[in-house]
Structure formats: structure tokens, C-alpha cells
Phi, psi and omega in degrees: 000328180298323179296317179299316179297319179298315180296320179295318179295317180295315180301313180298320180295318182297320182281321182297330180287349180230042184303327182284351184246342185211155175235151181266143181213157170240134178270179183296336179275359179085015180267137179275139175212163179245130180251125178285134179245348178264155177292134181294154180281346179200172181240016179292148177231165175226151182286146175229160177242130180239133175121000000 
């Protein structure tokens, strides 16, 4: 349980320091996500591997 509390505290700090750029949300499946509300500073992307 301590790890979960630590992760929740860290997550809140990361978003609170950027309140003007992102909002916190929970979806219907109970997953936490961050939605960007500010215009991005660039449009570069990078490849990722899933699976």
C-alpha cells in the first residue's frame, strides 16, 4: 500500500506543477490519465514499440 500512496503523491505533484497545461482525469475503466489542454510547443514524434 505504501507504494501506491507514493505513486499517487508523485502523480499529483507532477500534474500540479503544470496546471495550466494539463488536467487530470479518470476514465470509466478506472484508469488515470492526463489530458493536455495547452497547445504543444512542437509537433515532433518518436517511434514506440508496443507488445
